[in-house]
C-alpha positions in Angstrom: 19.6 -87.1 36.9 20.9 -86.6 40.3 20.6 -83.4 42.2 24.3 -82.7 41.9 24.3 -83.1 38.1 21.3 -80.8 37.8 23.0 -78.1 40.0 26.3 -78.5 38.1 24.5 -78.0 34.8 22.5 -75.0 36.1 25.7 -73.4 37.3 27.5 -74.1 34.1 24.7 -72.7 31.9 24.4 -69.5 34.1 27.9 -68.5 32.8 26.5 -68.3 29.2 24.1 -65.4 30.1 25.3 -62.0 29.1 23.9 -58.5 28.7 23.6 -56.5 25.6 26.2 -53.9 24.8 24.0 -51.2 26.4 24.1 -53.1 29.7 20.4 -54.1 29.5 19.1 -50.6 29.3 16.9 -51.1 26.2 14.1 -52.8 28.1 14.3 -50.3 30.9 14.1 -47.4 28.4 11.1 -49.0 26.7 9.2 -49.5 29.9 10.0 -46.0 31.2 8.8 -44.5 27.9 5.7 -46.6 27.7 4.6 -46.2 31.3 6.0 -42.7 32.2 6.5 -41.1 28.8 10.0 -40.4 30.1 13.5 -41.5 29.1 15.8 -43.5 31.3 19.6 -43.3 30.9 22.5 -45.3 32.4 25.0 -43.2 34.4 28.4 -44.7 33.7 31.0 -42.0 34.3 31.8 -39.5 37.0 31.0 -36.7 34.6 27.5 -38.2 33.9 27.0 -38.6 37.6 27.9 -34.9 38.3 25.6 -33.8 35.5 22.8 -35.9 36.9 23.4 -34.4 40.4 23.2 -30.9 39.0 20.0 -31.7 37.2 18.4 -33.2 40.4 19.5 -30.1 42.4 17.9 -27.8 39.7 14.7 -29.8 39.7 14.4 -29.8 43.5 14.5 -26.0 43.5 11.2 -25.9 41.6 7.8 -26.6 43.2 7.0 -30.3 43.2 3.8 -31.3 41.4 2.5 -34.8 40.7 3.7 -34.6 37.1 7.1 -33.2 38.0 7.6 -36.0 40.5 7.4 -38.6 37.7 
């Protein structure tokens, strides 16, 4: 095979890759839970973003410990 045909095939096959309906969050959630004993969520909307910002602001008002940092 020539270099051009290999590159064309690689480019064509890369279009076949797709994420799961959850946007690939399942592996992230699994790793976060296994390593940190915490949940990870995908922020997709303005409402979720605002709620997350409020949660961060509330958390930052408390003293920061090593456990709380994680």
